[in-house]
PyMOL Python script that loads the backbone (N, CA, C, O; Angstrom):
from pymol import cmd

cmd.read_pdbstr("""\
ATOM      1  N   MET A   1      -8.382  -6.332 -74.587  1.00  0.00           N
ATOM      2  CA  MET A   1      -8.047  -7.592 -75.211  1.00  0.00           C
ATOM      3  C   MET A   1      -6.600  -7.986 -74.916  1.00  0.00           C
ATOM      4  O   MET A   1      -6.299  -9.168 -74.748  1.00  0.00           O
ATOM      5  N   ARG A   2      -5.718  -7.011 -74.854  1.00  0.00           N
ATOM      6  CA  ARG A   2      -4.316  -7.307 -74.554  1.00  0.00           C
ATOM      7  C   ARG A   2      -4.165  -7.837 -73.134  1.00  0.00           C
ATOM      8  O   ARG A   2      -3.361  -8.734 -72.884  1.00  0.00           O
ATOM      9  N   LYS A   3      -4.942  -7.280 -72.202  1.00  0.00           N
ATOM     10  CA  LYS A   3      -4.872  -7.747 -70.819  1.00  0.00           C
ATOM     11  C   LYS A   3      -5.358  -9.194 -70.726  1.00  0.00           C
ATOM     12  O   LYS A   3      -4.788  -9.995 -69.985  1.00  0.00           O
ATOM     13  N   PHE A   4      -6.398  -9.526 -71.467  1.00  0.00           N
ATOM     14  CA  PHE A   4      -6.914 -10.886 -71.478  1.00  0.00           C
ATOM     15  C   PHE A   4      -5.855 -11.847 -72.025  1.00  0.00           C
ATOM     16  O   PHE A   4      -5.608 -12.899 -71.435  1.00  0.00           O
ATOM     17  N   ALA A   5      -5.234 -11.490 -73.142  1.00  0.00           N
ATOM     18  CA  ALA A   5      -4.219 -12.342 -73.756  1.00  0.00           C
ATOM     19  C   ALA A   5      -3.008 -12.493 -72.833  1.00  0.00           C
ATOM     20  O   ALA A   5      -2.444 -13.581 -72.718  1.00  0.00           O
ATOM     21  N   ALA A   6      -2.612 -11.408 -72.180  1.00  0.00           N
ATOM     22  CA  ALA A   6      -1.480 -11.464 -71.259  1.00  0.00           C
ATOM     23  C   ALA A   6      -1.817 -12.352 -70.061  1.00  0.00           C
ATOM     24  O   ALA A   6      -0.981 -13.139 -69.617  1.00  0.00           O
ATOM     25  N   GLY A   7      -3.033 -12.229 -69.541  1.00  0.00           N
ATOM     26  CA  GLY A   7      -3.464 -13.066 -68.421  1.00  0.00           C
ATOM     27  C   GLY A   7      -3.539 -14.526 -68.804  1.00  0.00           C
ATOM     28  O   GLY A   7      -3.163 -15.399 -68.021  1.00  0.00           O
ATOM     29  N   LEU A   8      -4.023 -14.797 -70.004  1.00  0.00           N
ATOM     30  CA  LEU A   8      -4.104 -16.177 -70.489  1.00  0.00           C
ATOM     31  C   LEU A   8      -2.703 -16.770 -70.629  1.00  0.00           C
ATOM     32  O   LEU A   8      -2.467 -17.904 -70.212  1.00  0.00           O
ATOM     33  N   LEU A   9      -1.801 -16.036 -71.195  1.00  0.00           N
ATOM     34  CA  LEU A   9      -0.422 -16.505 -71.359  1.00  0.00           C
ATOM     35  C   LEU A   9       0.244 -16.732 -70.005  1.00  0.00           C
ATOM     36  O   LEU A   9       0.916 -17.744 -69.807  1.00  0.00           O
ATOM     37  N   LEU A  10       0.064 -15.808 -69.084  1.00  0.00           N
ATOM     38  CA  LEU A  10       0.636 -15.956 -67.750  1.00  0.00           C
ATOM     39  C   LEU A  10       0.052 -17.187 -67.046  1.00  0.00           C
ATOM     40  O   LEU A  10       0.785 -17.923 -66.386  1.00  0.00           O
ATOM     41  N   GLY A  11      -1.242 -17.414 -67.179  1.00  0.00           N
ATOM     42  CA  GLY A  11      -1.876 -18.577 -66.571  1.00  0.00           C
ATOM     43  C   GLY A  11      -1.344 -19.878 -67.136  1.00  0.00           C
ATOM     44  O   GLY A  11      -1.124 -20.830 -66.388  1.00  0.00           O
ATOM     45  N   LEU A  12      -1.133 -19.938 -68.441  1.00  0.00           N
ATOM     46  CA  LEU A  12      -0.577 -21.135 -69.060  1.00  0.00           C
ATOM     47  C   LEU A  12       0.851 -21.405 -68.592  1.00  0.00           C
ATOM     48  O   LEU A  12       1.224 -22.549 -68.331  1.00  0.00           O
ATOM     49  N   ILE A  13       1.633 -20.353 -68.491  1.00  0.00           N
ATOM     50  CA  ILE A  13       3.014 -20.500 -68.037  1.00  0.00           C
ATOM     51  C   ILE A  13       3.057 -20.968 -66.588  1.00  0.00           C
ATOM     52  O   ILE A  13       3.817 -21.877 -66.256  1.00  0.00           O
ATOM     53  N   LEU A  14       2.250 -20.357 -65.719  1.00  0.00           N
ATOM     54  CA  LEU A  14       2.218 -20.754 -64.315  1.00  0.00           C
ATOM     55  C   LEU A  14       1.702 -22.187 -64.152  1.00  0.00           C
ATOM     56  O   LEU A  14       2.208 -22.938 -63.318  1.00  0.00           O
ATOM     57  N   GLY A  15       0.710 -22.560 -64.937  1.00  0.00           N
ATOM     58  CA  GLY A  15       0.179 -23.922 -64.874  1.00  0.00           C
ATOM     59  C   GLY A  15       1.216 -24.949 -65.283  1.00  0.00           C
ATOM     60  O   GLY A  15       1.351 -25.988 -64.636  1.00  0.00           O
ATOM     61  N   GLY A  16       1.943 -24.673 -66.341  1.00  0.00           N
ATOM     62  CA  GLY A  16       2.997 -25.578 -66.781  1.00  0.00           C
ATOM     63  C   GLY A  16       4.137 -25.662 -65.780  1.00  0.00           C
ATOM     64  O   GLY A  16       4.702 -26.733 -65.561  1.00  0.00           O
ATOM     65  N   SER A  17       4.472 -24.536 -65.175  1.00  0.00           N
ATOM     66  CA  SER A  17       5.540 -24.524 -64.175  1.00  0.00           C
ATOM     67  C   SER A  17       5.143 -25.321 -62.940  1.00  0.00           C
ATOM     68  O   SER A  17       5.950 -26.078 -62.401  1.00  0.00           O
ATOM     69  N   ALA A  18       3.909 -25.154 -62.495  1.00  0.00           N
ATOM     70  CA  ALA A  18       3.442 -25.879 -61.314  1.00  0.00           C
ATOM     71  C   ALA A  18       3.451 -27.381 -61.566  1.00  0.00           C
ATOM     72  O   ALA A  18       3.790 -28.158 -60.673  1.00  0.00           O
ATOM     73  N   THR A  19       3.089 -27.787 -62.752  1.00  0.00           N
ATOM     74  CA  THR A  19       3.102 -29.207 -63.091  1.00  0.00           C
ATOM     75  C   THR A  19       4.524 -29.757 -63.074  1.00  0.00           C
ATOM     76  O   THR A  19       4.760 -30.847 -62.553  1.00  0.00           O
ATOM     77  N   ALA A  20       5.458 -29.025 -63.631  1.00  0.00           N
ATOM     78  CA  ALA A  20       6.850 -29.467 -63.657  1.00  0.00           C
ATOM     79  C   ALA A  20       7.443 -29.536 -62.257  1.00  0.00           C
ATOM     80  O   ALA A  20       8.177 -30.472 -61.936  1.00  0.00           O
ATOM     81  N   ILE A  21       7.133 -28.566 -61.435  1.00  0.00           N
ATOM     82  CA  ILE A  21       7.641 -28.559 -60.058  1.00  0.00           C
ATOM     83  C   ILE A  21       7.047 -29.719 -59.269  1.00  0.00           C
ATOM     84  O   ILE A  21       7.759 -30.402 -58.532  1.00  0.00           O
ATOM     85  N   ALA A  22       5.753 -29.942 -59.421  1.00  0.00           N
ATOM     86  CA  ALA A  22       5.087 -31.035 -58.705  1.00  0.00           C
ATOM     87  C   ALA A  22       5.648 -32.384 -59.140  1.00  0.00           C
ATOM     88  O   ALA A  22       5.795 -33.283 -58.312  1.00  0.00           O
ATOM     89  N   ALA A  23       5.959 -32.537 -60.403  1.00  0.00           N
ATOM     90  CA  ALA A  23       6.536 -33.796 -60.881  1.00  0.00           C
ATOM     91  C   ALA A  23       7.903 -34.032 -60.256  1.00  0.00           C
ATOM     92  O   ALA A  23       8.263 -35.174 -59.970  1.00  0.00           O
ATOM     93  N   GLY A  24       8.662 -32.976 -60.043  1.00  0.00           N
ATOM     94  CA  GLY A  24       9.966 -33.120 -59.410  1.00  0.00           C
ATOM     95  C   GLY A  24       9.869 -33.441 -57.935  1.00  0.00           C
ATOM     96  O   GLY A  24      10.692 -34.188 -57.407  1.00  0.00           O
ATOM     97  N   ILE A  25       8.868 -32.884 -57.258  1.00  0.00           N
ATOM     98  CA  ILE A  25       8.708 -33.112 -55.830  1.00  0.00           C
ATOM     99  C   ILE A  25       8.052 -34.463 -55.558  1.00  0.00           C
ATOM    100  O   ILE A  25       8.521 -35.231 -54.719  1.00  0.00           O
ATOM    101  N   PHE A  26       6.977 -34.743 -56.266  1.00  0.00           N
ATOM    102  CA  PHE A  26       6.206 -35.965 -56.052  1.00  0.00           C
ATOM    103  C   PHE A  26       6.418 -36.915 -57.223  1.00  0.00           C
ATOM    104  O   PHE A  26       5.450 -37.448 -57.766  1.00  0.00           O
ATOM    105  N   GLY A  27       7.656 -37.133 -57.618  1.00  0.00           N
ATOM    106  CA  GLY A  27       7.950 -37.838 -58.848  1.00  0.00           C
ATOM    107  C   GLY A  27       8.081 -39.335 -58.769  1.00  0.00           C
ATOM    108  O   GLY A  27       8.657 -39.944 -59.671  1.00  0.00           O
ATOM    109  N   THR A  28       7.573 -39.949 -57.734  1.00  0.00           N
ATOM    110  CA  THR A  28       7.662 -41.398 -57.642  1.00  0.00           C
ATOM    111  C   THR A  28       6.258 -41.960 -57.538  1.00  0.00           C
ATOM    112  O   THR A  28       5.461 -41.499 -56.720  1.00  0.00           O
ATOM    113  N   GLY A  29       5.949 -42.949 -58.356  1.00  0.00           N
ATOM    114  CA  GLY A  29       4.631 -43.561 -58.325  1.00  0.00           C
ATOM    115  C   GLY A  29       4.227 -44.018 -59.707  1.00  0.00           C
ATOM    116  O   GLY A  29       5.048 -44.097 -60.621  1.00  0.00           O
ATOM    117  N   ALA A  30       2.952 -44.317 -59.845  1.00  0.00           N
ATOM    118  CA  ALA A  30       2.435 -44.803 -61.123  1.00  0.00           C
ATOM    119  C   ALA A  30       1.934 -43.647 -61.973  1.00  0.00           C
ATOM    120  O   ALA A  30       1.350 -42.689 -61.466  1.00  0.00           O
ATOM    121  N   LEU A  31       2.170 -43.752 -63.263  1.00  0.00           N
ATOM    122  CA  LEU A  31       1.652 -42.768 -64.218  1.00  0.00           C
ATOM    123  C   LEU A  31       0.370 -43.350 -64.811  1.00  0.00           C
ATOM    124  O   LEU A  31       0.380 -43.941 -65.890  1.00  0.00           O
ATOM    125  N   VAL A  32      -0.717 -43.172 -64.092  1.00  0.00           N
ATOM    126  CA  VAL A  32      -1.997 -43.750 -64.496  1.00  0.00           C
ATOM    127  C   VAL A  32      -2.481 -43.079 -65.776  1.00  0.00           C
ATOM    128  O   VAL A  32      -2.536 -41.853 -65.862  1.00  0.00           O
ATOM    129  N   GLY A  33      -2.831 -43.893 -66.764  1.00  0.00           N
ATOM    130  CA  GLY A  33      -3.329 -43.376 -68.026  1.00  0.00           C
ATOM    131  C   GLY A  33      -2.240 -43.149 -69.067  1.00  0.00           C
ATOM    132  O   GLY A  33      -2.543 -42.754 -70.193  1.00  0.00           O
ATOM    133  N   TRP A  34      -0.996 -43.387 -68.722  1.00  0.00           N
ATOM    134  CA  TRP A  34       0.109 -43.196 -69.643  1.00  0.00           C
ATOM    135  C   TRP A  34       0.419 -44.502 -70.359  1.00  0.00           C
ATOM    136  O   TRP A  34       0.206 -45.587 -69.818  1.00  0.00           O
ATOM    137  N   THR A  35       0.922 -44.385 -71.577  1.00  0.00           N
ATOM    138  CA  THR A  35       1.338 -45.539 -72.363  1.00  0.00           C
ATOM    139  C   THR A  35       2.786 -45.336 -72.785  1.00  0.00           C
ATOM    140  O   THR A  35       3.143 -44.275 -73.298  1.00  0.00           O
ATOM    141  N   VAL A  36       3.616 -46.343 -72.575  1.00  0.00           N
ATOM    142  CA  VAL A  36       5.022 -46.297 -72.977  1.00  0.00           C
ATOM    143  C   VAL A  36       5.137 -46.986 -74.321  1.00  0.00           C
ATOM    144  O   VAL A  36       4.693 -48.122 -74.488  1.00  0.00           O
ATOM    145  N   THR A  37       5.742 -46.285 -75.290  1.00  0.00           N
ATOM    146  CA  THR A  37       5.941 -46.866 -76.618  1.00  0.00           C
ATOM    147  C   THR A  37       7.421 -46.831 -76.970  1.00  0.00           C
ATOM    148  O   THR A  37       8.161 -45.947 -76.539  1.00  0.00           O
ATOM    149  N   MET A  38       7.835 -47.814 -77.764  1.00  0.00           N
ATOM    150  CA  MET A  38       9.199 -47.854 -78.271  1.00  0.00           C
ATOM    151  C   MET A  38       9.137 -48.242 -79.738  1.00  0.00           C
ATOM    152  O   MET A  38       8.596 -49.290 -80.090  1.00  0.00           O
ATOM    153  N   ASP A  39       9.683 -47.407 -80.575  1.00  0.00           N
ATOM    154  CA  ASP A  39       9.663 -47.613 -82.023  1.00  0.00           C
ATOM    155  C   ASP A  39       8.240 -47.801 -82.547  1.00  0.00           C
ATOM    156  O   ASP A  39       8.005 -48.597 -83.457  1.00  0.00           O
ATOM    157  N   GLY A  40       7.294 -47.063 -81.967  1.00  0.00           N
ATOM    158  CA  GLY A  40       5.907 -47.108 -82.417  1.00  0.00           C
ATOM    159  C   GLY A  40       5.088 -48.251 -81.860  1.00  0.00           C
ATOM    160  O   GLY A  40       3.892 -48.336 -82.139  1.00  0.00           O
ATOM    161  N   GLU A  41       5.694 -49.135 -81.082  1.00  0.00           N
ATOM    162  CA  GLU A  41       4.987 -50.271 -80.505  1.00  0.00           C
ATOM    163  C   GLU A  41       4.757 -50.029 -79.018  1.00  0.00           C
ATOM    164  O   GLU A  41       5.636 -49.523 -78.320  1.00  0.00           O
ATOM    165  N   GLU A  42       3.569 -50.395 -78.538  1.00  0.00           N
ATOM    166  CA  GLU A  42       3.234 -50.217 -77.133  1.00  0.00           C
ATOM    167  C   GLU A  42       4.003 -51.215 -76.278  1.00  0.00           C
ATOM    168  O   GLU A  42       3.959 -52.420 -76.524  1.00  0.00           O
ATOM    169  N   VAL A  43       4.713 -50.699 -75.265  1.00  0.00           N
ATOM    170  CA  VAL A  43       5.482 -51.540 -74.363  1.00  0.00           C
ATOM    171  C   VAL A  43       4.640 -51.881 -73.135  1.00  0.00           C
ATOM    172  O   VAL A  43       4.527 -53.049 -72.761  1.00  0.00           O
ATOM    173  N   CYS A  44       4.048 -50.859 -72.506  1.00  0.00           N
ATOM    174  CA  CYS A  44       3.214 -51.092 -71.336  1.00  0.00           C
ATOM    175  C   CYS A  44       2.345 -49.864 -71.089  1.00  0.00           C
ATOM    176  O   CYS A  44       2.549 -48.807 -71.686  1.00  0.00           O
ATOM    177  N   THR A  45       1.375 -50.027 -70.199  1.00  0.00           N
ATOM    178  CA  THR A  45       0.538 -48.909 -69.775  1.00  0.00           C
ATOM    179  C   THR A  45       0.659 -48.770 -68.262  1.00  0.00           C
ATOM    180  O   THR A  45       0.995 -49.727 -67.564  1.00  0.00           O
ATOM    181  N   ASP A  46       0.388 -47.590 -67.773  1.00  0.00           N
ATOM    182  CA  ASP A  46       0.464 -47.259 -66.351  1.00  0.00           C
ATOM    183  C   ASP A  46       1.805 -47.659 -65.731  1.00  0.00           C
ATOM    184  O   ASP A  46       1.831 -48.423 -64.766  1.00  0.00           O
ATOM    185  N   PRO A  47       2.925 -47.150 -66.275  1.00  0.00           N
ATOM    186  CA  PRO A  47       4.236 -47.535 -65.738  1.00  0.00           C
ATOM    187  C   PRO A  47       4.502 -46.875 -64.389  1.00  0.00           C
ATOM    188  O   PRO A  47       3.865 -45.884 -64.033  1.00  0.00           O
ATOM    189  N   LYS A  48       5.440 -47.430 -63.655  1.00  0.00           N
ATOM    190  CA  LYS A  48       5.915 -46.823 -62.416  1.00  0.00           C
ATOM    191  C   LYS A  48       7.149 -46.004 -62.751  1.00  0.00           C
ATOM    192  O   LYS A  48       7.964 -46.407 -63.581  1.00  0.00           O
ATOM    193  N   VAL A  49       7.286 -44.849 -62.100  1.00  0.00           N
ATOM    194  CA  VAL A  49       8.410 -43.970 -62.384  1.00  0.00           C
ATOM    195  C   VAL A  49       9.113 -43.603 -61.078  1.00  0.00           C
ATOM    196  O   VAL A  49       8.474 -43.422 -60.042  1.00  0.00           O
ATOM    197  N   ASP A  50      10.434 -43.496 -61.149  1.00  0.00           N
ATOM    198  CA  ASP A  50      11.247 -43.049 -60.024  1.00  0.00           C
ATOM    199  C   ASP A  50      12.142 -41.929 -60.536  1.00  0.00           C
ATOM    200  O   ASP A  50      13.076 -42.166 -61.302  1.00  0.00           O
ATOM    201  N   VAL A  51      11.846 -40.702 -60.104  1.00  0.00           N
ATOM    202  CA  VAL A  51      12.566 -39.539 -60.614  1.00  0.00           C
ATOM    203  C   VAL A  51      14.000 -39.502 -60.106  1.00  0.00           C
ATOM    204  O   VAL A  51      14.895 -39.059 -60.827  1.00  0.00           O
ATOM    205  N   SER A  52      14.237 -39.959 -58.874  1.00  0.00           N
ATOM    206  CA  SER A  52      15.578 -39.894 -58.331  1.00  0.00           C
ATOM    207  C   SER A  52      16.571 -40.719 -59.141  1.00  0.00           C
ATOM    208  O   SER A  52      17.727 -40.323 -59.295  1.00  0.00           O
ATOM    209  N   THR A  53      16.130 -41.862 -59.660  1.00  0.00           N
ATOM    210  CA  THR A  53      17.006 -42.690 -60.496  1.00  0.00           C
ATOM    211  C   THR A  53      16.732 -42.508 -61.987  1.00  0.00           C
ATOM    212  O   THR A  53      17.419 -43.092 -62.826  1.00  0.00           O
ATOM    213  N   LYS A  54      15.738 -41.704 -62.310  1.00  0.00           N
ATOM    214  CA  LYS A  54      15.340 -41.423 -63.700  1.00  0.00           C
ATOM    215  C   LYS A  54      15.021 -42.705 -64.450  1.00  0.00           C
ATOM    216  O   LYS A  54      15.522 -42.934 -65.551  1.00  0.00           O
ATOM    217  N   GLU A  55      14.172 -43.549 -63.839  1.00  0.00           N
ATOM    218  CA  GLU A  55      13.792 -44.824 -64.447  1.00  0.00           C
ATOM    219  C   GLU A  55      12.285 -44.938 -64.575  1.00  0.00           C
ATOM    220  O   GLU A  55      11.530 -44.464 -63.726  1.00  0.00           O
ATOM    221  N   ILE A  56      11.867 -45.577 -65.653  1.00  0.00           N
ATOM    222  CA  ILE A  56      10.470 -45.951 -65.858  1.00  0.00           C
ATOM    223  C   ILE A  56      10.423 -47.467 -65.861  1.00  0.00           C
ATOM    224  O   ILE A  56      11.109 -48.113 -66.654  1.00  0.00           O
ATOM    225  N   GLU A  57       9.616 -48.035 -64.979  1.00  0.00           N
ATOM    226  CA  GLU A  57       9.537 -49.480 -64.843  1.00  0.00           C
ATOM    227  C   GLU A  57       8.224 -49.984 -65.437  1.00  0.00           C
ATOM    228  O   GLU A  57       7.144 -49.567 -65.016  1.00  0.00           O
ATOM    229  N   CYS A  58       8.320 -50.867 -66.400  1.00  0.00           N
ATOM    230  CA  CYS A  58       7.150 -51.507 -66.987  1.00  0.00           C
ATOM    231  C   CYS A  58       7.055 -52.937 -66.449  1.00  0.00           C
ATOM    232  O   CYS A  58       8.059 -53.638 -66.325  1.00  0.00           O
ATOM    233  N   GLU A  59       5.852 -53.341 -66.140  1.00  0.00           N
ATOM    234  CA  GLU A  59       5.667 -54.703 -65.625  1.00  0.00           C
ATOM    235  C   GLU A  59       5.023 -55.577 -66.665  1.00  0.00           C
ATOM    236  O   GLU A  59       4.785 -56.759 -66.417  1.00  0.00           O
TER     237      GLU A  59
END
""", "prot")
cmd.dss("prot")
cmd.show_as("cartoon", "prot")
cmd.util.cbc("prot")
cmd.orient("prot")
């Protein structure tokens, strides 16, 4: 059971790391399915993001 729990934890950590790395490498484009909110109000859906300038563009 300990091996299973350790494997599950390692898999979750590796999965999260891969997602973060991929976002940094391929970080420009549309975030399909995402919703941008400000103060609880919806601003836009499917925004465009540019990681190099750290901007989210809503149309």
